[in-house]
Each structure stands twice: as structure tokens, then as C-alpha cells.
C-alpha positions as MATLAB code, in Angstrom:
seq = 'QVRLVESGGGLVQAGGSLRLSCAASGDTACISAMAWSRQAPGKERELVARMSNAGTTLYGDFVRGRFTISRDNTKNTVYLQMNNLKPEDSAVYYCYTDSVTYCTGQNWGQGTKVTVYS';
ca = [
       6.470  -17.176    0.390;
       5.089  -14.264    1.908;
       1.339  -13.715    2.583;
      -0.359  -10.561    2.558;
      -3.672   -9.486    4.010;
      -5.068   -6.146    3.365;
      -7.925   -4.128    4.989;
      -9.197   -0.884    5.594;
     -10.753    0.155    1.902;
     -14.246    1.362    1.413;
     -16.482    4.015    0.481;
     -15.472    7.685    1.598;
     -16.605   11.167    0.780;
     -13.927   13.235   -0.949;
     -11.875   15.131    1.526;
     -12.222   12.304    3.937;
      -9.685    9.732    5.107;
      -8.968    6.074    5.144;
      -6.071    4.084    6.646;
      -5.215    0.870    4.782;
      -3.329   -2.001    6.541;
      -1.352   -5.003    5.098;
      -0.031   -7.640    7.390;
       2.595  -10.002    6.247;
       3.094  -13.424    7.476;
       5.064  -16.466    6.101;
       8.591  -15.979    5.229;
       8.730  -12.584    6.471;
      12.558  -12.446    6.501;
      12.453  -12.291    2.677;
      10.989   -8.656    2.938;
      13.249   -5.844    2.032;
      10.602   -3.242    1.370;
       6.745   -3.045    1.811;
       4.623   -0.827   -0.436;
       1.375    0.078   -1.833;
       0.403    0.500   -5.414;
      -3.108    1.180   -6.953;
      -4.743    0.561  -10.175;
      -7.934    1.882  -11.515;
     -10.043    0.324  -14.205;
      -8.599    1.204  -17.759;
      -5.229    2.698  -15.859;
      -1.885    1.388  -15.617;
      -0.855    0.352  -12.131;
       1.115    2.765  -10.288;
       3.300    3.265   -7.257;
       1.672    5.127   -4.279;
       4.184    4.538   -1.513;
       7.093    2.371   -0.544;
       9.320    1.944    2.552;
      12.544   -0.073    2.506;
      13.583   -2.021    5.802;
      15.910    1.120    6.503;
      13.231    3.370    6.476;
      13.670    4.990    3.321;
      10.313    6.244    1.776;
       9.089    6.995   -1.614;
       5.769    8.240   -2.906;
       4.151    8.874   -6.161;
       4.095   12.341   -7.264;
       0.325   12.429   -6.941;
       0.429   12.000   -3.367;
       1.226   15.773   -2.874;
       1.682   15.193    0.830;
      -1.633   13.526    1.443;
      -0.691   10.024    2.063;
       1.755    8.713    4.694;
       3.134    5.110    4.613;
       4.460    3.861    7.845;
       5.323    0.038    9.122;
       5.292   -1.704   12.158;
       8.194   -4.213   11.743;
       7.275   -6.054   15.176;
       4.215   -6.973   13.270;
       5.272   -7.111    9.723;
       2.449   -4.757    9.045;
       2.653   -1.744    6.640;
      -0.077    1.220    6.798;
      -1.171    3.686    4.502;
      -2.851    6.830    5.932;
      -4.833    8.647    3.262;
      -6.017   12.230    3.771;
      -7.660   14.599    1.576;
      -9.195   11.946   -0.638;
     -10.058   12.754   -4.036;
     -12.361   11.094   -6.684;
      -9.350   10.290   -8.888;
      -7.619    8.416   -6.037;
     -10.497    5.732   -6.591;
      -9.003    2.486   -7.242;
      -7.855   -0.939   -5.898;
      -4.900   -0.483   -3.572;
      -2.455   -3.466   -3.364;
      -0.083   -4.026   -0.854;
       3.214   -5.714   -2.026;
       6.795   -6.634   -0.909;
       9.981   -6.488   -2.413;
      12.508   -9.320   -1.535;
      16.020   -9.855   -0.446;
      18.020  -11.342   -3.379;
      17.920  -15.029   -2.307;
      14.148  -15.070   -2.142;
      11.472  -14.866   -4.922;
      10.499  -11.572   -6.273;
       7.635   -9.456   -5.303;
       4.579  -10.701   -3.393;
       1.336   -9.171   -3.531;
      -1.987   -9.013   -1.471;
      -5.302   -9.374   -3.220;
      -6.305   -5.875   -3.033;
      -8.621   -3.498   -0.877;
     -10.855   -1.398   -3.063;
     -11.125    2.498   -2.207;
     -13.972    4.357   -3.759;
     -14.144    8.130   -3.212;
     -17.312   10.141   -4.153;
     -18.042   13.864   -4.501;
];
């Protein structure tokens, strides 16, 4: 089992920036990718960004160059740099991992709340 600890959420003015962090521990050999998802009340959870162990990245269309995912594999940590935040970015941001096939499936963090005000 992979354990994930997230940090970095908070209250920020529109146009500002936040950097989210997610540190993985436990059975980190199971990790094939690390990613960020988000969910606002009344909305479906949506992918924000994902990075595989090979470094391949995937971003949600709404990011439009504003967000950047990065990983420090030596520390089993994934980051999400969020710039030019908009009120519609307000959500709970969840870190998760995808697993190699012999491991159990996705592992999820508890989430960190991001609130963007005008």
C-alpha cells in the first residue's frame, strides 16, 4: 500500500500561485505514475495532471499552460505548481498514484483544499 501525504493548499487571490506537494511512502515500488486530480462540490472529479515514471505528462485541457507537474523520484514526491489561479480552480486537490500491474490499483491522498477568490 502506498501512503500519500499532501500539503500546500490554501486561500489565494485570483492570479496568484500555489505549489502543492504530495509525498509517497510505503510500497513505493508499486508506483507507475503520480498524478493530481481535483473535485469541486457538485462537480465530477477531473484529472489535473499526471506524470508516469518515464516522465510522460498529461494535463487537463483547462490548465492551458498554467499548471506544471513535476516529480522528485528520489523523495517519491510529486508537485503541482499552479500559476494564474482562477476562481474556477477552487476545489479539493487529490494526489494519487497508479500502480504497476502486480500491485493493487490507485492510491489516493486525503486531499488539500484550494480556494481562489476574486
